C-alpha positions, -999 to +999 in steps of 0.1 A: +000-557-101+027-532-114+011-504-094+012-525-062+049-533-067+057-496-073+038-487-041+057-513-021+090-501-035+083-465-026+073-475+009+105-496+014+126-467+003+109-444+027+115-468+056+152-470+047+156-432+044+139-427+077+161-452+095+193-436+081+182-402+092+172-409+128+196-398+155+230-382+152+251-410+167+261-427+134+294-444+139+294-438+176+298-470+197+283-454+227+247-450+237+247-412+238+235-388+212+269-375+199+295-389+176+326-389+199+326-427+205+320-427+243+290-431+265+288-397+282+268-367+269+297-344+261+316-339+228+350-352+238+363-387+236+366-395+273+339-407+298+342-381+325+313-359+316+332-326+309+342-311+276+379-314+278+400-343+265+416-354+297+402-380+321+395-360+352+362-344+360+373-307+359+369-284+329+406-277+323+428-296+299+458-300+324+480-283+298+480-248+313+509-253+336+538-230+329+573-243+325+592-244+358+614-214+364+652-219+360+669-219+394+698-194+394+719-215+418+749-199+436+787-199+435+788-229+459+767-258+470+749-250+502+757-271+532+722-285+535+726-302+502+742-333+517+738-353+484+755-326+464+745-301+437+742-307+400+728-283+374+715-261+402+695-289+418+702-295+455+699-330+467+693-335+504+701-371+513+685-385+545+693-421+556+677-440+585+668-416+613+689-387+597+662-361+592+633-372+614+613-350+637+627-318+622+623-292+594+640-296+561+644-263+542+654-264+506+678-236+497+659-208+479+681-205+448+681-242+438+656-268+426+654-294+453+655-332+455+649-347+490+657-384+493+643-401+524+655-437+524+654-460+554+636-465+586+624-431+600+646-412+575+623-381+574+596-393+598+574-366+612+594-338+595+582-308+576+598-303+541+597-267+527+602-265+489+615-234+471+597-218+442+615-241+418+610-277+410+609-299+441+607-337+445+607-360+475+615-397+472+605-419+501+612-455+510+616-477+540+593-480+570+582-444+579+607-430+554+582-402+550+558-412+577+537-382+589+557-358+567+542-325+556+555-315+522+549-278+515+552-271+478+563-238+462+549-224+430+567-248+406+562-285+400+562-306+432+560-343+437+563-371+462+572-406+452+564-434+477+584-466+475+574-502+478+575-504+516+539-505+527+545-478+553+568-455+533+544-426+533+519-435+560+503-403+573+521-380+550+505-349+535+513-330+504+503-293+502+501-282+466+512-248+453+502-233+420+525-255+399+519-291+389+514-313+419+517-351+419+522-382+439+533-417+427+530-448+448+547-482+443+533-496+475+502-494+497+507-460+513+501-426+497+501-390+508+470-370+514+467-344+486+458-309+499+450-277+481+446-294+447+424-266+435+453-242+438+474-264+415+474-261+377+474-299+375+469-322+405+477-359+401+472-382+432+483-418+433 
């Protein structure tokens, strides 16, 4: 009887040891064979299938964007900066119909902030950014409707407001810097040349 009990005890210990040693996903709540806590087969903690820690499907970490260059400015505020200049940032202010069907050129020695607010403010226009930080804010019906935004080599962004047609038909052409769009309403710009950008973030 003692021998039988010893045999059963040894068999039970073997079963326990084998169960603890099977697989390498101990502590992982996912169904994959790693220990990172997700359900894809890579070794990071997101679910996009690559090996970086961001949530897009490329292999970069979206942290390789250099800092924007510092714009030198000039002795005076250029005339096209209708919203004034502050800390070498030129603001181009466009109200209803002010800048539609034209070309908006940011001055080359300034960072640029283009504000298109109101019906047809910048409708069907081309906005050319400098090689410094550049942002475009859009609101109102066709505030940036059918706009082409040509980015430089620094960070570049388009913000579409709550009007459902604020950015209808607009296109954002990324440069090598960080390129992004944000959307409060239903319309959003088409993102082009994302592969050229160090970090591309659509709406």
